[in-house]
One Martini backbone bead per residue (centre of mass of N, CA, C, O) as a GRO file, in nm:
protein
  138
    1MET     BB    1   6.634   8.995   5.632
    2ASN     BB    2   6.915   8.876   5.493
    3ALA     BB    3   7.169   8.658   5.454
    4GLN     BB    4   7.396   8.867   5.453
    5GLN     BB    5   7.322   9.007   5.717
    6ARG     BB    6   7.346   8.757   5.896
    7ILE     BB    7   7.640   8.690   5.839
    8LEU     BB    8   7.774   8.964   5.908
    9ALA     BB    9   7.655   8.979   6.200
   10THR     BB   10   7.786   8.717   6.294
   11LEU     BB   11   8.082   8.783   6.242
   12ALA     BB   12   8.096   9.048   6.401
   13GLY     BB   13   7.998   8.920   6.671
   14ALA     BB   14   8.225   8.710   6.698
   15VAL     BB   15   8.457   8.905   6.721
   16VAL     BB   16   8.360   9.054   6.972
   17SER     BB   17   8.329   8.805   7.158
   18PHE     BB   18   8.627   8.720   7.142
   19ILE     BB   19   8.751   8.979   7.249
   20MET     BB   20   8.587   9.007   7.509
   21GLY     BB   21   8.673   8.736   7.630
   22PHE     BB   22   8.969   8.807   7.650
   23LEU     BB   23   8.945   9.066   7.822
   24MET     BB   24   8.769   8.952   8.061
   25TYR     BB   25   8.926   8.656   8.120
   26ALA     BB   26   9.251   8.725   8.046
   27VAL     BB   27   9.271   9.020   8.188
   28ILE     BB   28   9.070   9.157   8.392
   29PHE     BB   29   8.956   8.858   8.545
   30GLU     BB   30   9.170   8.643   8.597
   31SER     BB   31   9.237   8.661   8.904
   32PHE     BB   32   8.951   8.622   9.005
   33PHE     BB   33   8.896   8.336   8.881
   34THR     BB   34   9.144   8.201   9.009
   35ASN     BB   35   9.053   8.277   9.318
   36ASN     BB   36   8.738   8.146   9.244
   37GLY     BB   37   8.774   7.861   9.238
   38GLY     BB   38   8.729   7.557   9.270
   39SER     BB   39   8.831   7.221   9.358
   40ALA     BB   40   8.906   7.187   9.082
   41ALA     BB   41   9.172   7.059   8.893
   42ASN     BB   42   9.298   7.141   8.598
   43VAL     BB   43   9.053   7.276   8.393
   44MET     BB   44   9.232   7.472   8.245
   45LYS     BB   45   9.316   7.567   7.904
   46THR     BB   46   9.599   7.755   7.861
   47ASP     BB   47   9.797   7.589   7.640
   48ASP     BB   48   9.544   7.384   7.493
   49MET     BB   49   9.343   7.510   7.320
   50VAL     BB   50   9.042   7.489   7.124
   51TRP     BB   51   9.005   7.702   6.875
   52TRP     BB   52   8.773   7.608   6.697
   53ALA     BB   53   8.565   7.598   6.934
   54LEU     BB   54   8.583   7.886   7.027
   55ILE     BB   55   8.502   8.017   6.760
   56LEU     BB   56   8.232   7.861   6.717
   57GLY     BB   57   8.101   7.957   6.979
   58ASN     BB   58   8.092   8.258   6.898
   59VAL     BB   59   7.918   8.219   6.649
   60PHE     BB   60   7.670   8.106   6.796
   61MET     BB   61   7.623   8.343   6.990
   62ALA     BB   62   7.578   8.547   6.766
   63TYR     BB   63   7.344   8.398   6.622
   64LEU     BB   64   7.146   8.409   6.849
   65LEU     BB   65   7.106   8.715   6.823
   66VAL     BB   66   7.027   8.726   6.528
   67TYR     BB   67   6.775   8.553   6.561
   68ILE     BB   68   6.624   8.708   6.777
   69PHE     BB   69   6.632   8.994   6.645
   70GLY     BB   70   6.514   8.908   6.353
   71LYS     BB   71   6.268   8.708   6.424
   72TRP     BB   72   6.132   8.848   6.707
   73ALA     BB   73   6.242   9.164   6.787
   74ASN     BB   74   6.338   9.382   6.582
   75ILE     BB   75   6.655   9.435   6.606
   76ASN     BB   76   6.843   9.740   6.452
   77THR     BB   77   7.033   9.858   6.688
   78PHE     BB   78   7.270   9.941   6.896
   79SER     BB   79   7.098   9.992   7.157
   80GLY     BB   80   6.915   9.745   7.138
   81GLY     BB   81   7.145   9.537   7.139
   82LEU     BB   82   7.271   9.614   7.405
   83MET     BB   83   7.029   9.557   7.588
   84ALA     BB   84   6.955   9.267   7.495
   85GLY     BB   85   7.232   9.135   7.521
   86GLY     BB   86   7.267   9.190   7.822
   87MET     BB   87   7.016   9.034   7.924
   88ILE     BB   88   7.078   8.764   7.794
   89GLY     BB   89   7.352   8.728   7.935
   90LEU     BB   90   7.257   8.741   8.224
   91ILE     BB   91   7.054   8.510   8.221
   92MET     BB   92   7.242   8.291   8.114
   93GLY     BB   93   7.461   8.320   8.331
   94PHE     BB   94   7.290   8.248   8.576
   95GLY     BB   95   7.194   7.972   8.477
   96TYR     BB   96   7.473   7.840   8.423
   97ASP     BB   97   7.624   7.908   8.694
   98LEU     BB   98   7.423   7.784   8.903
   99VAL     BB   99   7.426   7.505   8.789
  100GLY     BB  100   7.734   7.470   8.804
  101TYR     BB  101   7.755   7.516   9.113
  102ALA     BB  102   7.561   7.272   9.187
  103THR     BB  103   7.741   7.038   8.993
  104ALA     BB  104   8.031   7.179   9.036
  105ASN     BB  105   8.405   7.258   9.089
  106VAL     BB  106   8.488   7.538   8.926
  107MET     BB  107   8.328   7.742   9.123
  108ASN     BB  108   8.235   7.968   9.324
  109LEU     BB  109   7.988   8.171   9.430
  110THR     BB  110   8.119   8.437   9.357
  111ALA     BB  111   8.168   8.368   9.059
  112ALA     BB  112   7.868   8.291   8.996
  113LEU     BB  113   7.776   8.605   9.059
  114VAL     BB  114   7.974   8.758   8.855
  115ASP     BB  115   7.981   8.627   8.566
  116PRO     BB  116   7.706   8.733   8.448
  117PHE     BB  117   7.815   9.027   8.417
  118VAL     BB  118   8.044   8.964   8.229
  119TYR     BB  119   7.861   8.832   8.011
  120GLY     BB  120   7.671   9.072   7.975
  121ILE     BB  121   7.890   9.256   7.853
  122MET     BB  122   7.960   9.084   7.614
  123MET     BB  123   7.667   9.069   7.494
  124ALA     BB  124   7.630   9.373   7.461
  125ALA     BB  125   7.856   9.414   7.256
  126THR     BB  126   7.753   9.211   7.052
  127GLY     BB  127   7.463   9.325   7.020
  128SER     BB  128   7.540   9.602   6.913
  129VAL     BB  129   7.663   9.495   6.649
  130VAL     BB  130   7.426   9.332   6.551
  131GLY     BB  131   7.216   9.553   6.541
  132TRP     BB  132   7.373   9.741   6.352
  133MET     BB  133   7.399   9.538   6.114
  134LEU     BB  134   7.085   9.490   6.078
  135GLY     BB  135   7.041   9.820   6.020
  136ARG     BB  136   7.177   9.841   5.772
  137GLY     BB  137   7.016  10.026   5.514
  138LYS     BB  138   6.744  10.156   5.660
   0.00000   0.00000   0.00000
């Protein structure tokens, strides 16, 4: 895996992650997460999101998969990336959401138990593209 493959896989993965995040959180599950928020008020930045941070966060999440797939797991197929990305997203989602539920009032337990599956789907889609991009030309 060369630098160009890593860069292209990261950028493609970041685009998929960004689009999936919009679809999952702002379209499909928006009302669910609104209705299952915690007692914290006005925590969502719906009108004044920090776009550079959102984009950079997606780049880092995609690069995490590029690094794991390329450095440790030798994943370079669409299906391999789909499965690994989904599992990584599910595990990360449960870890992050349960710690968040335990320490903050941002979401209730229902949301904390559903969100990892939403995030797992996002990471599965991202992982599939990252795996496919890493395997191109082989």
